[in-house]
VEXDREN-518859 format. One record per atom (N, C-alpha, C): residue in one letter; atom name; x, y, z. Coordinates in pm, 1 decimal. Each point is the difference from the previous one (the first is absolute). Layout:
! residues N
<fivex 'A', 'CA', <X, Y, Z>>;
...
***
This chain:
! residues 42
<fivex 'I', 'N', <4403.2, 6314.7, 6109.4>>;
<fivex 'I', 'CA', <-170.9, 34.7, 82.2>>;
<fivex 'I', 'C', <6.8, -81.2, 116.9>>;
<fivex 'L', 'N', <58.2, -124.8, -28.3>>;
<fivex 'L', 'CA', <21.8, -57.5, 136.7>>;
<fivex 'L', 'C', <81.2, 3.4, 83.5>>;
<fivex 'Y', 'N', <167.9, 129.4, -32.1>>;
<fivex 'Y', 'CA', <33.0, 6.4, 124.4>>;
<fivex 'Y', 'C', <-55.1, 113.9, 49.6>>;
<fivex 'F', 'N', <-64.2, 99.9, -78.3>>;
<fivex 'F', 'CA', <-83.9, 58.5, 93.6>>;
<fivex 'F', 'C', <-123.3, 8.0, 98.2>>;
<fivex 'I', 'N', <-43.5, -123.9, -28.9>>;
<fivex 'I', 'CA', <-118.8, -51.8, 100.8>>;
<fivex 'I', 'C', <47.5, -45.3, 98.4>>;
<fivex 'F', 'N', <179.7, -78.0, -34.9>>;
<fivex 'F', 'CA', <86.2, -59.0, 123.1>>;
<fivex 'F', 'C', <21.9, 84.0, 123.3>>;
<fivex 'G', 'N', <55.9, 148.3, -72.9>>;
<fivex 'G', 'CA', <44.4, 100.7, 53.2>>;
<fivex 'G', 'C', <-65.4, 67.1, 95.2>>;
<fivex 'I', 'N', <-159.5, 14.3, -48.0>>;
<fivex 'I', 'CA', <-64.1, 72.4, 67.1>>;
<fivex 'I', 'C', <-50.0, -111.8, 163.1>>;
<fivex 'W', 'N', <-13.3, -106.4, -107.3>>;
<fivex 'W', 'CA', <-55.3, -51.5, 156.6>>;
<fivex 'W', 'C', <104.0, -68.4, 94.1>>;
<fivex 'S', 'N', <126.0, -2.8, -15.3>>;
<fivex 'S', 'CA', <97.5, 3.6, 58.4>>;
<fivex 'S', 'C', <20.9, 138.7, 65.6>>;
<fivex 'G', 'N', <-20.9, 116.5, -28.5>>;
<fivex 'G', 'CA', <0.4, 86.6, 88.4>>;
<fivex 'G', 'C', <-93.2, 25.9, 99.7>>;
<fivex 'I', 'N', <-130.9, -20.4, -65.9>>;
<fivex 'I', 'CA', <-111.1, -64.5, 81.5>>;
<fivex 'I', 'C', <36.1, -56.8, 141.7>>;
<fivex 'L', 'N', <60.3, -95.9, -11.2>>;
<fivex 'L', 'CA', <17.5, -108.1, 83.1>>;
<fivex 'L', 'C', <129.2, 32.7, 66.2>>;
<fivex 'G', 'N', <89.0, 65.8, -28.8>>;
<fivex 'G', 'CA', <81.9, 70.5, 94.0>>;
<fivex 'G', 'C', <-19.6, 96.6, 88.2>>;
<fivex 'L', 'N', <-92.1, 76.9, -89.2>>;
<fivex 'L', 'CA', <-29.2, 105.3, 108.5>>;
<fivex 'L', 'C', <-116.9, -36.4, 121.1>>;
<fivex 'S', 'N', <-65.4, -73.7, -27.0>>;
<fivex 'S', 'CA', <-68.4, -44.9, 72.7>>;
<fivex 'S', 'C', <66.3, -59.4, 152.1>>;
<fivex 'M', 'N', <103.1, -72.7, -46.4>>;
<fivex 'M', 'CA', <90.0, -72.1, 105.7>>;
<fivex 'M', 'C', <83.2, 89.8, 67.6>>;
<fivex 'S', 'N', <25.7, 136.6, -80.4>>;
<fivex 'S', 'CA', <75.1, 69.2, 98.0>>;
<fivex 'S', 'C', <-101.8, 118.8, 79.4>>;
<fivex 'M', 'N', <-133.6, -11.8, -32.7>>;
<fivex 'M', 'CA', <-71.3, 61.7, 89.4>>;
<fivex 'M', 'C', <-38.2, -101.2, 116.0>>;
<fivex 'I', 'N', <-15.2, -124.5, -26.2>>;
<fivex 'I', 'CA', <-32.3, -77.3, 98.9>>;
<fivex 'I', 'C', <121.8, -2.0, 107.3>>;
<fivex 'I', 'N', <97.8, 25.4, -65.0>>;
<fivex 'I', 'CA', <162.1, 16.7, 106.9>>;
<fivex 'I', 'C', <-6.5, 79.0, 71.7>>;
<fivex 'R', 'N', <-70.8, 152.1, -94.5>>;
<fivex 'R', 'CA', <52.0, 93.7, 81.1>>;
<fivex 'R', 'C', <-128.1, -3.9, 148.1>>;
<fivex 'M', 'N', <-91.5, -21.0, -53.0>>;
<fivex 'M', 'CA', <-95.0, -0.2, 135.1>>;
<fivex 'M', 'C', <-1.1, -106.0, 66.3>>;
<fivex 'E', 'N', <74.1, -119.9, 20.7>>;
<fivex 'E', 'CA', <71.5, -71.9, 84.7>>;
<fivex 'E', 'C', <80.6, 42.5, 86.3>>;
<fivex 'L', 'N', <113.7, 103.4, -72.6>>;
<fivex 'L', 'CA', <82.6, 80.2, 106.2>>;
<fivex 'L', 'C', <-43.1, 69.9, 74.6>>;
<fivex 'S', 'N', <-132.1, 114.2, -84.2>>;
<fivex 'S', 'CA', <4.8, 95.0, 58.0>>;
<fivex 'S', 'C', <-115.3, -9.9, 148.6>>;
<fivex 'M', 'N', <-53.4, -104.5, -38.1>>;
<fivex 'M', 'CA', <-117.8, -42.0, 122.5>>;
<fivex 'M', 'C', <61.2, -68.2, 104.0>>;
<fivex 'G', 'N', <129.8, -63.2, -44.5>>;
<fivex 'G', 'CA', <69.9, -74.4, 121.4>>;
<fivex 'G', 'C', <-78.6, -130.8, 100.6>>;
<fivex 'G', 'N', <-71.0, -48.6, -88.8>>;
<fivex 'G', 'CA', <-127.7, -80.1, 63.2>>;
<fivex 'G', 'C', <24.1, -145.4, -126.3>>;
<fivex 'N', 'N', <-72.3, -111.5, 41.7>>;
<fivex 'N', 'CA', <-2.1, -112.4, -73.3>>;
<fivex 'N', 'C', <-140.1, 34.9, -84.4>>;
<fivex 'L', 'N', <41.3, 53.3, -110.2>>;
<fivex 'L', 'CA', <-126.2, 49.0, -157.5>>;
<fivex 'L', 'C', <12.9, -113.8, -42.8>>;
<fivex 'I', 'N', <84.5, -34.4, -66.8>>;
<fivex 'I', 'CA', <-4.9, -113.4, -113.0>>;
<fivex 'I', 'C', <-53.7, -142.1, 81.0>>;
<fivex 'G', 'N', <100.5, -22.8, 84.1>>;
<fivex 'G', 'CA', <-27.9, -119.4, 113.3>>;
<fivex 'G', 'C', <95.1, -48.4, 74.0>>;
<fivex 'N', 'N', <111.4, -111.3, -47.4>>;
<fivex 'N', 'CA', <124.5, -30.4, 75.1>>;
<fivex 'N', 'C', <114.0, 103.6, -72.5>>;
<fivex 'D', 'N', <144.1, -63.8, 40.0>>;
<fivex 'D', 'CA', <46.3, 52.5, -42.8>>;
<fivex 'D', 'C', <78.4, -97.6, -99.3>>;
<fivex 'Q', 'N', <-74.5, -153.1, -28.9>>;
<fivex 'Q', 'CA', <99.1, -28.2, -94.9>>;
<fivex 'Q', 'C', <-76.5, 38.8, -142.3>>;
<fivex 'I', 'N', <-112.2, 77.9, -17.3>>;
<fivex 'I', 'CA', <-119.4, 68.1, -101.6>>;
<fivex 'I', 'C', <126.5, 85.1, -26.2>>;
<fivex 'Y', 'N', <4.9, 91.7, 78.5>>;
<fivex 'Y', 'CA', <75.8, 122.4, -28.1>>;
<fivex 'Y', 'C', <120.6, -17.8, -43.6>>;
<fivex 'N', 'N', <99.7, -133.4, 41.7>>;
<fivex 'N', 'CA', <127.9, -5.0, -55.9>>;
<fivex 'N', 'C', <10.6, -47.8, -163.0>>;
<fivex 'S', 'N', <-106.3, -95.7, -23.9>>;
<fivex 'S', 'CA', <-11.0, -17.6, -115.1>>;
<fivex 'S', 'C', <-45.1, 96.9, -101.6>>;
<fivex 'I', 'N', <-57.3, 122.8, 65.8>>;
<fivex 'I', 'CA', <-60.5, 86.9, -101.6>>;
<fivex 'I', 'C', <158.1, 97.1, -29.9>>;
<fivex 'V', 'N', <53.9, 55.6, 99.8>>;
<fivex 'V', 'CA', <139.3, 59.7, 19.7>>;
<fivex 'V', 'C', <91.4, -122.0, -79.1>>;
***
């Protein structure tokens, strides 16, 4: 059960990070903040 919960949590976290990166790349602006935060996510 613990592996199942961790898998769901990791999937949600990865999905949210990928959506943030996609929004940042599609808008082309400073949505997240500065470049250091963006590079640490990537």
